[in-house]
N, C-alpha and C positions, 0 to 999 in steps of 0.2 A: 612801533619798535620791533614787532614780530616780523612785519613785511621786510624791515631793513636786515634783520638777522638772516631771513631766508635768502634775500638777495646776496648777501655777503657770502653765505654758505654756497649758493650756486656759482658764484664768480670768484671764489678763492683760488682755484687752479686754472683760471683764464688769465693768460697774459694779455694786458689791456693794448699794449703797442702791436703785437702780432694780430690781435683780433681786429684793431682798427684797419691794419693794412689788408687783411684778406677781405674785410668787409667792403672796402673801397673797390677791391678787384672784383668781387661779386656784383656789386652795383654797376660797374663798368660793363660787365657781362651782360646783364639784363638790359642795359641801355642799347649795347650794340646788338644784341640778339633781337630787339624790338625791330630794329631798321632792317636786319638781315633776315629775319624769318617771321616776324609777327608775334602776335599774342601767345600763340601755341607754343612757341619756343621759350618765350619768357615764363609762362606758367610751367612749362617742364623743367626749365632750369632752376626756377624758383623752388620746386619740389625737390630737385636734385640737391640744391644748396641745404634745404631744412633737414633732409637725411643726413648729409655729410656733416653738417655743423653739429647735429646731435652726437654723431660717432666720434668727432673730434672732442666734444665736451666729455664724452665717456672715458676716452683715452687720456685726456688731460688730468682726469680725476683718478687715473690708474696709478698707485704707487709704483716707485721705479723697481722694486723686487719683482712685482707682477710682470712687468714689462720684459725682465730677463727670463722669468720662467716661461713665458710665452714663445720665446725665441726657437728653441728646439722643436716643439710640437709644430708651430706654425710652419716651419722649414720643412719638416717631414710631411706634413699634410699637402703643402704646396708641390713636392716631389711626386707624391702619390697621385694627385689630380693631374699633373703634367703626364705622367705615364698613363693615366685613363684617357687623356685626351689623344696620346699617340696610338692607343689601341682601340678607343670607342669614340672618339670625338667626332662631332658633326662636320662635315666639309661644306664650306661656302666659299664661293669664288676663287676655287682652287687651293684654298688653305683649311687646315683642320686646327681650328683654335678654341673651340667651344665645346663643353662637356654637359650633356643633358643628364641632370640629376633627378628626373621625375617631375618635380614641382616647377623647375625652371632650368635654364641654360646658364652655365657660369664660364668666364674666362679665367682659368688658373694663372695665368701668366701675370694678372694683376696683382695677385696676392704676393708674388715673389718681389715685386717692386718694394714691397715694406719688409717681407720676411727674411730675404737675402742679407741686406744690410744688418738687420736686427740679429740675424743667426752669425754673421762674422763679428760683430761687436760683441756679442756673448763669447764667442770662441776665444779671441784675443783677449778679453777680460779675464777668462779663466786661465790664461798663460802668460799674463802680464809680466810675472816675476822671472819667468824663463824663456823668454821670446827668442827663437832661433829662426834661421832660414827655413827650416822644415816645416816650422808653424805658418810661415807664409805660404809655402808650397801646398800644405793641406787646406789653407783658407782659400788658394786659388782653385783647388779641386772642388771645394764646396760652392764656389761661385760658377765654375764651368758646367757642372752637372745640369743646373736648371737652364743656363744660357744655351746650352747644346740642344736640349729638348724644345726650347722656345724657337731658336733657329730653324730647326727642322719642320715647323709647323706649315709654312714658313712664316715667321714674323721677325724680321730683321731689325725693325725699329724698336720693338720692345726688348729684343735681345740686347741691342747696344745700350739702351737705357739701363738695363739690369746690370749690364757689365760695367757701365760707369759708376752706378750707385755702389757696386761692390769694390771697384778699384779705388773709389774715395776711402773706403775703411781700410783698405790695405795701405794706402798712402798715409793717411792719418796715423795708423799704427806705427809707421816708421819704416816702410819698405825703402830700401836703399836706392838712391839715384842711380847707381851703377847697374842694378837689376832693372830699373825702369828703362834705362838706355839700352840695355841688352835686349829687352822685350821690344822696344820701339824699333831697334835695328832688325830684329828677327822678323817683325810684322812688315817692314818695308821689303825686306829680302823675298818674303813669301807673297808679295803683292800679285805676282803673276797666277800664282796657285789659287789664291782667294778670288781673283777675278774669274777664273775658270769654273769655280765652285758656286758662284752666284747663280741664281735664277735669271732667265731672260729679262723680266720686268725689273729686277734689280739692276742689272748692268744698263738698262735703258735709262732708268732714273739718273744714273751717274753720267751717261753720255749726254742727256738732256741738261744737265748743270752745266757742262762745258759749252753747249751750243743748242739752246732749245728750239732756235729757228729750223733745225734740221727736220722737225716734225711739228710745225706750230699748231697744227689742228688735231694733233694726235697726242703723242706722249709729252710733248713739250707745252701743251696748252696750259695746264695749271701753272707751271713757272711763269709763262709769259703774262698770262692775266694778271697774276699775283704782283708781278714787277709793275706793270702798268697801272694797277690800282694804288699801289704804294706812291709811285711816282706822280700820279695825276693829283694827289692830294695837295701838293706844293706846300707852302708854308703854314698856312692857316686852314687848309682843308676846304672841301666843297660845300661843307655845311651838314649838319645833322639831318639825316633822311634823304640826302640830295646825292648820294653816291652813285653815279651813272653805271660803272662797272658791276655794282651790286643789284641795282634796280632794274637794269636791262638784262639781267641773267647771263652776263659775260664771266662773272666770277665763280668758279665752282667750289665746292664745300665751304660756302661763306659762312656756315653757321659753326663749323667744327675747326678743321685744320687751317683754313684760310681767313679766319675771322680777324686776324691782325691786319689784312689787306682792307677789310671794310673799315676798321677803325681809322687805318691810315688815310684813306680816301676822304673819309668825312671830317677828320680833325687835323689832318696835315702833320707837318713836323713839330709843330708846337704841341698838338696832342700827343704825339709819340714820345716827346721829351718828358712830358708829364707822366705818361704810363711807364717809361722807364724808370723815372724816380720812384714811383710807387713800388715797382719791383725791387728796386735798389733798397728801398726802405724795408721790406720784408726780409730781403736777403741779409742786410746789415744786422738787423734785429736777431736773425737766425745765427750769425757768426758771433754776436756778442753773447747769446746764451751758449754757444760752443766754447767760448773762451772762459766763461765762469761755470761751466760744468763741474761737479764736484766729484765725478769717478771717471775712472778710465773708459768704462762702458759707455756712459752718457756722453762723454766728449765725442767718442768715435760716432755714436748714433745720431748727435746733434749735427755734427760736421758733415755726415753723409746726406742727411735730410736736406740740410741747407744747400749743399753743392748740387743735389739731384735736382732741387727746385730751380736752381740756377741754370742748370743743363737744359731743362724743359723749356724755359723762357728763351734762352739763346738758340737753341735748335730751331723751335718754332718761327721766330723772328729771321732766322738765318734763311730757312727754306722758303718763307714767303717773299723774303727779299732777293732771292735767287743766288744767295752765296753758298748754300748747301743744298743737297740733294732732297726731294720730297720724300719723307720717311713717315709721314703720318703721326707726327708729335703734336699735341694740343697744346694751345697757349694756356698756361696754368691759371685755373680758375676763372678764366674767360671763355674758352672754347665750350660750346655745348657738349654735354656728356656728363652722365652721372658716375660711371665707374672712375674715370679720370679724376673728378672732383672728390670722390670718396677716399681714394688713395692718398691725394695730396693733402687732404685736411687730416686724414689718420696721421701722416707725417707731421703735420703742424700741431696735432694734439700731443704728439710725443714730445715736441720741443717745449710745449707749455708744461707738461709733466715734469720735464728735467728741469726747467727753470723754477717752478714752483714748488717742487719737492725737495729741492737740494738743501734746505735748511734742515731737512729731517736725515740727512745723509751725513755719516761721520767722514771727516775728510782726514 
């Protein structure tokens, strides 16, 4: 009886459906990583998953008022660290993205993937009763400050992801379609200026999307090899551990950004459909939690987390399939990497907290 009571206490704030979905995705990750990188990658990802799941459980057990109290300190800390990166950050491969804090180096932009939507949801919740256009303008300013600092590093992929997560909060808070249309029109009109402001490697990525064969052995190599791997899988795939593009070392970044190509080659269209259904299962559960959220803050936060998770999956699959530029976005919970998994599972932990604590919140 005591063991049963302990188990119930440990799992009280763990949403069973979400946990099932993410567990299957992590299992898929370990399965494909063994084929793409061997036992070292499997063990590393297993450790990543253990740490990230522990953090998810801690966040899931955090009462909603605590999440709200964390919003402003987390945002300000993230901004301070980003300024530290701009002034004192380590330069690697032409980019200044890491900050050495003595015992280790950290990438503050990852913190902003959670703290930006958290901050915006907190801000809109504080002004729910008197929302005006100026509130959306202030929220846009809160979003653009970290995005500008991250884009300067340069890290366009992360800047776009954070822009998307912040925009989702603005949209869910009731941003007018007229304003959205005006912003879209302005962006289209500004395209030539935006193009000129991009770094050379960023322009090359867009050019390679249009015609990767222009530099098939150079800048277009990733896109071409990803498309070959995805297409060569056919209907049923070549079989587990039998992917030629993977095991003959044609496929670059096969354990991280291009792991979807490994999966597609070995499991084919059937495997891709199953993987898509698995992602849709997690996303649908996230939207169900959003629809049933008990407060304005939790509705905005849950919606942003779910839509951001959706964006990760869509962008990664799109870039590997050759319909989007290569921007270095991992496949959620499948690509190798501790930072990405930690950020995503903290977001999932927030969804669990929103769902399992809602009965404690007055509606």
